C-alpha positions, 0 to 999 in steps of 0.5 A, spaced: 733 503 217 728 508 215 724 509 209 728 516 208 734 511 208 731 506 203 729 512 198 737 514 199 740 507 198 735 505 192 736 511 189 743 511 189 744 504 187 741 506 180 746 507 174 750 513 174 746 516 180 749 521 185 746 525 191 746 532 191 743 537 196 738 542 193 733 546 198 736 544 204 734 536 202 737 530 199 736 530 191 738 524 186 741 526 180 742 521 174 747 524 169 746 531 172 738 530 171 734 531 177 730 525 179 727 523 186 727 529 191 726 528 198 721 533 201 721 535 208 714 532 210 715 525 209 714 525 201 718 525 195 718 528 188 718 523 182 719 524 175 712 523 172 709 525 165 704 531 166 699 527 162 699 521 167 698 525 174 691 526 174 689 519 173 694 517 178 692 522 183 685 520 182 686 512 183 690 513 189 689 520 192 692 518 199 699 516 195 699 521 190 699 529 190 701 535 186 703 541 190 699 546 187 703 553 185 709 549 185 708 542 181 703 545 176 707 545 170 713 541 171 713 533 170 713 531 177 708 528 182 709 528 190 709 521 193 707 520 201 712 515 203 708 512 208 702 510 203 707 506 199 706 498 199 713 496 202 720 496 199 718 493 192 713 499 190 718 504 193 724 501 188 719 500 182 717 508 183 724 510 184 726 506 178 720 509 174 723 516 176 730 514 174 728 511 167 724 518 166 730 522 168 736 518 165 738 520 158 735 515 152 742 512 151 743 510 159 736 508 160 737 503 154 743 500 157 739 498 163 732 495 160 731 491 167 729 498 169 723 498 165 725 502 158 720 499 153 722 500 146 720 507 143 720 510 150 724 516 151 
């Protein structure tokens, strides 16, 4: 199994998630809201609050980046798949993206995916 297969399998295992092609690539949708999106360059886009991106990129620039002119104003962060530290980090990254994209009620129904009281 490739890391792309892992991304797709883990994303689809999350509650109320379906795959939908966009831009010729597979994307995951939770309750019709875009969540992880595979790139054509061994990356994926994940939901990430705009205010958190700079710190994440500064802490791990080999792992995280923003595609200038494309992601500037959106709550997305790019992840280099090869830089992730195994399936556990991939699963945590996908669950965090899911939590941020999921409607508040759905996320609250799945506290094991990391919804903290008051989030959303």
